[in-house]
Structures are given as C-alpha cells and as structure tokens.
TIDO-231322 format. One record per residue (C-alpha): y, z, x; residue in one letter. Coordinates in Angstrom, 1 decimal. Each point is the difference from the previous one (the first is absolute). Example, Ala and Ser with C-alpha at 12.3 -4.5 7.8 and 13.67 -1.06 7.14 Angstrom:
2
((-4.5; 7.8; 12.3); a);
((3.4; -0.7; 1.4); s);
END
This chain:
189
((106.7; -75.6; -42.1); m);
((2.5; -0.1; 2.9); i);
((2.1; 2.7; -1.7); l);
((-3.1; 2.3; -0.2); k);
((-0.5; -0.4; 3.8); y);
((3.6; 0.9; 0.7); y);
((-0.2; 3.0; -2.3); l);
((-3.0; 1.3; 2.0); k);
((1.7; -0.8; 3.4); t);
((2.2; 2.8; 1.4); p);
((3.6; -1.0; -0.9); l);
((1.2; 0.2; 3.5); y);
((-2.3; -2.7; 1.3); i);
((2.6; -2.4; -1.4); m);
((0.7; -1.1; 3.5); l);
((3.0; -1.8; 1.4); a);
((0.5; -3.6; -1.0); l);
((3.1; -0.9; 2.0); c);
((2.0; 1.0; 3.0); i);
((3.7; 1.0; -0.4); s);
((2.4; -0.6; 2.8); v);
((3.6; 1.1; -0.1); a);
((2.1; -2.5; 1.9); q);
((2.6; 1.5; 2.4); p);
((3.6; -0.7; -0.6); s);
((1.7; -1.8; 3.0); a);
((3.3; -1.3; 1.1); a);
((0.4; -3.8; -0.5); p);
((-0.6; -0.7; 3.7); a);
((-3.3; 1.9; -0.1); q);
((-1.4; -1.6; -3.1); v);
((-2.3; -2.5; 1.8); k);
((-1.3; 2.7; 2.4); v);
((-0.5; 2.3; -2.9); a);
((-1.9; -2.6; -2.0); q);
((-2.4; -0.6; 2.9); v);
((-0.5; 3.8; 0.4); k);
((-0.6; 0.4; -3.8); v);
((-2.5; -2.8; 0.0); a);
((-1.8; 1.7; 3.0); k);
((0.1; 3.4; -1.8); i);
((-1.5; -1.5; -3.2); k);
((-2.9; -1.5; 2.1); v);
((-0.5; 3.3; 1.8); d);
((0.1; 2.0; -3.2); w);
((-2.5; -2.4; -1.6); g);
((-2.3; 0.4; 3.0); k);
((0.5; 3.8; 0.1); r);
((-0.7; 0.2; -3.8); y);
((-3.1; -2.1; 0.2); e);
((-1.3; 2.1; 3.0); t);
((0.7; 3.2; -1.9); a);
((-1.8; -1.3; -3.1); l);
((-3.0; -1.0; 2.1); e);
((-0.1; 3.4; 1.6); n);
((0.3; 1.6; -3.4); y);
((-2.9; -2.1; -1.4); h);
((-2.1; 0.8; 3.2); d);
((0.5; 3.7; -0.7); g);
((2.3; 0.5; 3.0); k);
((2.3; 2.1; -2.1); f);
((2.0; 1.8; 2.7); s);
((0.8; -3.3; 1.7); i);
((0.8; -1.7; -3.2); a);
((2.3; 2.9; -1.1); h);
((2.0; -0.2; 3.2); k);
((0.4; -3.8; -0.4); e);
((1.0; 0.2; -3.7); f);
((2.3; 2.9; 0.7); l);
((1.9; -2.0; 2.6); a);
((0.5; -2.8; -2.5); l);
((0.8; 2.5; -2.8); a);
((2.7; 1.7; 2.1); d);
((1.9; -3.3; 0.3); v);
((-0.2; -0.8; -3.7); g);
((-3.2; -1.9; -0.8); s);
((-0.7; 1.0; -3.6); a);
((-3.7; -1.1; 0.1); p);
((-0.5; 2.2; 3.1); a);
((1.8; 2.9; -1.7); q);
((-2.4; -0.4; -2.9); t);
((-3.0; 0.1; 2.3); l);
((1.3; 3.0; 1.9); v);
((0.3; 1.7; -3.3); g);
((-3.5; -1.0; -0.9); h);
((-1.3; 1.4; 3.3); m);
((1.8; 3.3; -0.5); y);
((-1.3; 0.3; -3.5); l);
((-3.6; -0.5; 1.1); n);
((0.2; 1.7; 3.4); g);
((-0.9; -3.2; 1.9); e);
((0.9; 0.4; 3.6); g);
((2.4; 2.8; -0.8); v);
((-0.1; 3.4; -1.7); e);
((-0.2; -0.4; -3.8); k);
((3.5; 0.5; -1.4); s);
((0.7; -1.2; -3.6); p);
((3.7; 1.1; 0.4); g);
((0.5; -2.2; 3.0); v);
((-1.9; -2.8; -1.8); a);
((2.4; 0.2; -3.0); a);
((3.0; -0.2; 2.4); m);
((-1.3; -3.3; 1.5); w);
((-0.9; -1.4; -3.4); f);
((3.5; 0.8; -1.2); y);
((1.6; -1.7; 3.1); r);
((-1.8; -3.3; -0.7); a);
((0.3; 0.3; -3.8); a);
((3.8; 0.6; 0.1); s);
((0.4; -3.2; 2.0); r);
((-1.9; -2.0; -2.7); g);
((-3.5; -0.3; 1.4); y);
((-2.1; -0.3; -3.1); v);
((-3.4; 1.5; 1.3); p);
((2.0; 3.1; 1.2); a);
((1.7; 0.2; -3.4); q);
((-3.4; 0.1; -1.6); l);
((-1.2; 2.6; 2.5); a);
((3.1; 2.1; -0.4); f);
((-0.3; -0.1; -3.8); g);
((-3.5; 1.3; 0.4); h);
((1.2; 2.8; 2.2); v);
((2.6; 1.0; -2.7); r);
((-2.7; -0.2; -2.7); e);
((-2.5; 2.2; 1.8); t);
((2.3; 2.3; 1.9); g);
((-2.0; -0.6; 3.1); n);
((2.6; 0.5; 2.8); g);
((3.0; 0.9; -2.2); m);
((0.8; 1.4; -3.3); q);
((-1.6; -1.8; -3.0); r);
((2.5; -1.9; -2.0); n);
((-1.3; -2.3; -2.8); l);
((3.4; -1.5; -0.8); v);
((0.3; -1.1; 3.6); a);
((-3.6; -1.2; 0.1); a);
((0.7; -2.1; -3.2); a);
((3.2; -1.4; 1.6); m);
((-1.8; -1.1; 3.1); w);
((-2.9; -1.5; -2.0); y);
((2.6; -1.9; -2.1); m);
((1.7; -1.4; 3.1); i);
((-3.4; -1.2; 1.4); v);
((-0.9; -1.5; -3.4); e);
((3.1; -2.1; 0.1); k);
((0.1; -0.8; 3.8); r);
((-3.6; -0.1; 1.1); g);
((-2.5; -2.8; 0.3); n);
((-2.6; -0.4; -2.8); e);
((-2.5; 2.5; 1.4); k);
((2.6; 2.7; 0.8); l);
((1.8; -0.5; -3.3); s);
((-3.3; 0.4; -1.8); a);
((-0.8; 3.2; 1.8); l);
((3.5; 1.3; -0.7); a);
((-0.4; -0.8; -3.7); k);
((-3.3; 1.9; -0.1); t);
((1.5; 3.0; 1.8); f);
((3.1; -0.1; -2.2); l);
((-2.2; 0.1; -3.1); e);
((-1.7; 3.1; 1.3); r);
((3.3; 1.7; 0.7); v);
((1.6; -1.1; -3.2); s);
((-2.5; 1.9; -2.0); k);
((1.5; 3.2; 1.5); q);
((3.6; -0.8; -0.7); l);
((2.1; -0.3; -3.2); t);
((1.5; -3.3; -1.0); p);
((3.5; 1.3; 0.8); e);
((-1.1; 1.0; 3.6); v);
((-1.6; -3.5; 0.4); l);
((3.3; -1.6; -0.9); i);
((1.7; 2.1; 2.7); t);
((-2.5; -1.1; 2.5); a);
((0.4; -3.6; -1.1); r);
((3.8; 0.3; 0.4); n);
((-0.4; 1.4; 3.5); k);
((-2.4; -2.8; 0.9); a);
((2.4; -2.6; -1.2); n);
((2.9; 1.5; 2.0); r);
((-2.1; 0.5; 3.2); w);
((1.1; -2.1; 3.0); r);
((-1.6; 0.0; 3.5); p);
((1.9; 2.0; 2.7); d);
((-0.5; -2.8; 2.5); n);
((-2.1; -2.8; -1.5); e);
((-2.6; -1.6; 2.1); l);
((0.9; -3.3; 1.5); t);
((-2.4; -2.9; -0.3); p);
END
C-alpha cells in the first residue's frame, strides 16, 4: 500500500532527511574555537533549512530556492537535492532539467541516497541528460543496497523496470560498477 503511494508520488518529492555539515580543518590552537563555530553553523544550517522547507511548503518557491541554494553551495546534499527538484519542476526558477541533473549528481556522488534515486531516474528517462540505462541500473542498485526500507523498495521496483530492457551481461556490468562505487566525499553524520 505504501509502495503504491510512492510510485504515484513524483520521485523528486523524496525530500531531505538530514543536514550535512563539513567541519573545517584547523590548527591545534584553533580547535576549540572551530568546534564552537561549527556547532553554531550546524544550528544556523538547521534553522535555515527548516525555514527554506517551510517556505517551499507554503508555495514561496523563489524564497525557498534562494535559501536552499545558499545551503547547496556550501555542500548540503539535502539542499542540493531540493535545488535539483526545483529546477526540474520550475519551482521558483526557470525549468531546467539539465541543471536539475547536475544538482542531483552533486548530492548523489557524495552518497546522499534520495539524490542517488533521483539521479538514477534522470539517467533512466534522459530528462536533463543523455539516457543511460546501465547508469540508471547502477544508481538503483546503489540505493537498493544503501537506502532505508522505503527508498530501497522504490529502487528495487525501478531496477526491475530497467532490467527488462537490459541483457543479463549488461546487468552484471552495472552490478560490478555499483559494487565498486564509493562516494566522492561521503556525508558526515
């Protein structure tokens, strides 16, 4: 029942579930100051993210886009995913599937599972970049292995759909790529 709901929901509504903060490197004498600053940044990012999400849900897309973009530019994978979603649907910005694909890839390559699912869908449909079913299968396999129960179930469903269009040999190639895949800069908890 839940799976049917998600299959009818636009894929890119898989909104951010966490906030990623890259901690700055500092000289030993600056560690304590840096820790305080990082804690403040995390709080500020959390507040900014919540505010952006509220604006998004209230239909204030232009404001939400600016807020998400500021977070995305400094590495928030959930914000990058939402910026991609907004470009894909033309919410607060001019519709641009190519720009959406770029934002999905940024977050996906860092290990953010909702973005990996979205980027797999981009590769499957060719909406924003060249269609590539092997790449789509690879991303779906990654999500199937790394995602939570709901995202893994979606990835499995999407992978079954793509698998029907590929030979067993090509699927093995996609599986090998998925097994070798590592995040560029994995998200920190």
